[in-house]
N, C-alpha and C positions, 0 to 999 in steps of 0.2 A: 539285867537289860541288855539285851544284844543291841546293838547297834546304835544310834544316836536318839536323844530322849528328845520328842518334840518338845520345841520353845511352850510355857506355861503349863506340863504338863507334872504333877507335883503328887508324890509317893510319898507313903506315910504308912509306918509299921506301927502294927498295935501289942499290946504285951503278949499275947498269945500265940504272935508271929505272921499274922494276916496283913498283906497289904491292902491300904485304901488306896484308892485313886482318883484324882479330881482334875479339875483344868481351873487353874487360876488364872486371871488377868492381873497384866501388873500395873498399878498404880493410875496412868492414862486413861487405859481400857476399861479399868473399876471406874472411874468417873464420870466417861462417857455411856454407860449404863451397862457393860458387857457382865454378866454376872460370874459365880463361881456355878461349876455345873460336875457333882458328884459322877464318877466315873464308875463306881462299883467295887467291888475284894476281890482279889485275886485273879484278876481275868485281865493280866500284861496284856497281851495282842488287842484282846477289845478295847483297850482304855488307849494305848496307842493308837489304832486306828479311828478312833472316835476324836482323840485331839488334837487329830489330824484335821480332820475334816473340819473342826472346828477355827482351825489356825487357817484353813482356804479360806473362810468364812473375815474372817479380821480383815486379812488381805483382798479379800474384793471392796469389801466398807472401807479402809485405807483410801483403793482407789478411787472410792466413789462409784464405784458399781452398787452398789448395796444402798441405798439412801436411808434407812433405818437397822437398827441391828434386829435379826431377825429373833423371833422368839424360843428362845432355848428353856426348855421346859428343864425344871430343878427336880430331883429325886431320880426316880427309878423308870422314868417316862424314857419315850421315846425324844430324841432333837428332831422336833419340828420346824426344819426349814428345808430348802431344797434341794440340800444331797441326799436328806433321806439317811444319816448316819444311822448305821445299825446297833444298838445296842443289847449285849446278853444281860440276861439277871444273873443276881449272885446266886450260886446253888448250895443246898447244904451238902456238905461232903459227901457222897454214895457209901452203901453198906458193903465192906469188906469181902471178894470174894464175889463178887457180881460186876457186869460187863463195862458197869460206870465208873465201878469201882478203876477196873484194869484201863480205862481212858484218861482217867485221872491220873494214873501211874505211869503212862505212857508220855503224859503232856510233861509232867517232873523231870519225867528220865533224863539221862547225859545223851541220848542217841539225838532224842525231839532237837532237844539242845544244841547239838553239832550242827544240826541243820541251819543250810542259808536261811535267813532271813524271810526269803520269795518262797520257801519250798514251806517255813513252816504254815507261812499263811495260806498256802494250795494246802495244805492235808486236815489244817483245822476243822472248814467246812464239815468235813466227809467225817472225820472224829466224832465233831456234833451232833451227827446225823443217827452214827450209831448208837454215841448214847441213849438221842433220843427215843429212838426206835428199842433199844433193846438194854436199858440204863440200870435197870429194876432185877433183870435175872442174869441165873447163873451160866458161865459161858456154854454150858451143856444143851440149855436151850437153845441155843445157835446152833442150829445142825444144817447139814447141808440142804437138806427141802426147804428151813427156812430160809434160806440165803439166795436157794435158788427160785424159789416165789418171789426173794425182794428183788434181786434180777430182769424178772420178768417183767412186774410189772413198773420198775424203773424205764428198764427198754422201751417200750411202747409208746411213753412222752418224751425220754430225754437218753438216746441211747450211750452218748458219750459219757453222762455223766454215770448212768447205770456203770457200763464197763471201768469208772475213774474209781465206783463207790466199791466197785470186788476187788478192784487195785490196791486201794486202803486198805481194805477188811483184810485182805491176804498180810498184809504188811504189819497191822498191829495182831495180828494172832499170831505170824512169827515172832514178832518179838514179845509175847505174853509166852508162849510156848518156852522160848531161849530160857523166860525167867522162872518158869515152875507154874504160873497161872493158867495154864489149859493145858490138856492132853496132844488135841490132834487139832486139823485148822481145817475146819470144812468151809472156809473160802475157794480153798483150792480145787474141791466139785465142780465148780461151775465153768461150764468151757465158753468163755465171753466172746463174744462176737462184735470183734471193733470193728466200727462201723466207718468205711472207706473215706476219707477227707475230702470235701470238698475242695480242691484246687484255685486257690482265692487270685485275682487277678495283681501280676503285675503292676508296679508305678510306672508310671510313664514320664516323658522327658515333661510331657504337657502337664502331666497330673503333679509333677513334682516344682515345676514353677506357678503352675495355679494356687495348691497349698501356700509357697514359701510368700507371695503376692499376698495373699489373705492375709497371713498371719502379718507381716506388717504391716498391712492395712488396718488391722485392730488390735497393734500394742504389742503383740506376742512374738517379736523378734527371733528368740529365741528356739522357740516353735521352729522357725522357719530355717532355722540354723542346723538346728539335728535333724529335719527332712534333708537338706541339701548335701548336708555332708555324710549322712548314714545312705542315703542312696549310692554313694559311692564307697562307703567303708563297711557295711553290714553290720555294723554289731547290736548286741542286744540291747533293748532299751535300758537296764539297770545298767548296764557299764556307759552305753552313752552319757549317761546321769552322773558318774563320776568321771568322767575326763576332767583332765586336769589342761587349764590355758597355757599352750605354749609359748614360747620366745616366739620371736617373729623369727621366720623360716626352719623354727626348728619342728621334729617328727611329735605325731601323739604318742605317748607312750599307754597302753593299756594293760591292766592285770584284772584278765575276763573274771569275773564271782564266781561264776560255776563252775569253770574248768582249771580256774589256775593259769589259764594260758595267759602267757604274755608277748603281746602283738606292739610292734612299731611302725606307726603310719607315718606316711613322710608323704604328710599333706601338701606339702609349698610343691610339689612337683605336678599340682593339676594347679593352675593358675586360681580360677574362679572358685575354687576353695579355701586356699588362700587369701585371697582376696574378701572372700564370705566372714574372716576370721577376723583379718587385721579392720573390714569397716564394725565387725563388732566392739574390738578392741577401742576403734575409735569413739562409736554408740557412748560405751559406759566410761571412757576419760571426759565427754561430755558431761559428764554427769557427776564429775569427780569421783567413781568409785573404779578400784583397780579386784574384779572377783579373781579367786583363786580356779575356779571352774567355769570352763568355755561355757555348757550349755544352764542359764543363770535365770530363778523368775524376777522379771523386770518389776515385780510389786516389790518384795525384799531385799533383793540384792544378795540371795544364796542361792545354795543349790534347790534343786526342786526335790521336794517328796513324791514318791511315784505316785500318788493319787492326784495330787494336784497336776501334776503334767499331763496325768491321764484326762482327765477334766478338759483341763485346757485343749488339750490334742484335739475332745471330743468336739469342744467348742468352735474351733476353725474348721474342722472337718465337715460340722454340719453347715457353716456358711458357703466354704470353698465348691460344695459339693450342691448348692440350691440350683434351680434351673435355669439360672442367666448366668453360670458360671460352670463346672464341669461336673456332671451328677454322676459322673461312675466315682469320684473319690470317697462318696460313701459309703461304697463297700471295701476298701485299702484302710488296712491298720500297722498301725509304728511299725509293728514285728515284720510286716511285709516287705521292708524295706531291705531286713538282710536277706530274702531271697532274691531280689532283687536284683542287689551288689552281684552276687554269684551269680544269675543267670545273663548281667552283662557282659561280665568279665569275661564268662566264656566265650560269650557271643563275639569279643573283642580278642578270642584267640589267647587266652589266659589259660595255662597248663592246671591243672587240679592243685599242685600244690604251689604256684603262684597266688592261688585264689583261696586256699589256706589261709597261707602268709598273711593275706590280708584281713580276715574274717574270722581267723582263729577257730575257725570249724574242722575235725580230723580230715582225713582227707575222702573215708566211708562217707562223711555228712554230705563233702561236698557232692559226692554222686548221688545220694540219696538227693538232695535237690534240684540235681542237674536232670534228672531220671524224670521229675516232676513238670519239670518247666521248661528246662531249654529243648527238651526233646522234641516241643511241641513250637518252636518259635518260628516265625519265616526268615528273620534274618541269617538262625545256624541253616534252616533248608536252602537259602539258597548262597552260601558262603559254599557250601557242600557242591552244590550243582556246578558253583562258579568254578572249584576246583577240578572236578572230572570234567567239565570243558577245557580247561587250560590243558591237565593232562592228555586229552584225548589228540587236540588240538598240536601238540608235541609229538605224539607219535603220530600222528599224520604227517606231520612233517618232515620225520625222519623216515615215515615209507614210500615219500612222492619220489619211486623210481621204475613207476611204471606196473603197479601192482591192477591188479583187475579189480574192475567195481566200482572206481572211483566216481565213473560219472552218474553213478545210483547212489551217492552220499553214503556210504557201504564202509 
């Protein structure tokens, strides 16, 4: 299994080599009425996802935010709970030589296994869609015309997902061709029109303040800390959740999961960031806990899973964007903090190299972000005009020796 196994996830191997997954409560949870939930055969990604979502409910129940145990349905039915966890039914093995068989082989390949967990999770829905649409057909049946019709039908509804579908189809067929399973790649014949993404709003200082205050009020101090720090540091969410708690005055050291870039962040030079970290340390110490990570789930005292953090963030955002607070927060995502940090550093006069040293971006990526955001900020425009004004004032002072036109201001 790639990554850390969720609590209570059990894996058993059958005599034929198949793996059977289930979520099994500890004795205390079982006595309280939590049932064992079968999670199917051979689908590790689905089992891990479902186990994490059940654990979210357990955490909510332990914290008193659920008054009763959700009606978890046994067998092959879906979980009937507020999170609507997805279940994938165990499929019979695909017929060799079909598209479904190719998908299965790819999902079992070293190439897929070596992807980072986030990438595997993002690839999986598109592989499942290809298997659902073409699984029982031979690869030759998936012609360029068929792929173009698929793209055309998807693009009407969801242009972004249509473009991603073609990219994942290309990737799958490229792998299959390298393995001698297909002769050509029809997905390459489709001209993808990537939709121009909407440039989202940046986090304003007011938005950060209101979100942090709301998170603290709701008892999710960790969410406030994550936003408070990341508006300055601009890291990816997965890396934020892996931050190790630094000693007093020590820097944050981050090895970024996506690129392997090592970033050292001397947060102590920003007093309000250092103060927040120390306040968090005191908060946990008051509960007799010394977490190893900086962003820690208040319910479990352990690092967040991606799904729990996402659900908590959405809950705080919903309350913070209420009409009596700051409605604009409804349009902000955690990932926008990364671009916000780049933009604010640029506005402060930092060089591209300095910005990259903090966020871990390549310098080309920093430029790309600045093209999307910084070019439009009033603060940069004002700074540019003031610089020109100062420069021309200096030139005028140097030329005050009786030149013509001075009385007209030229």
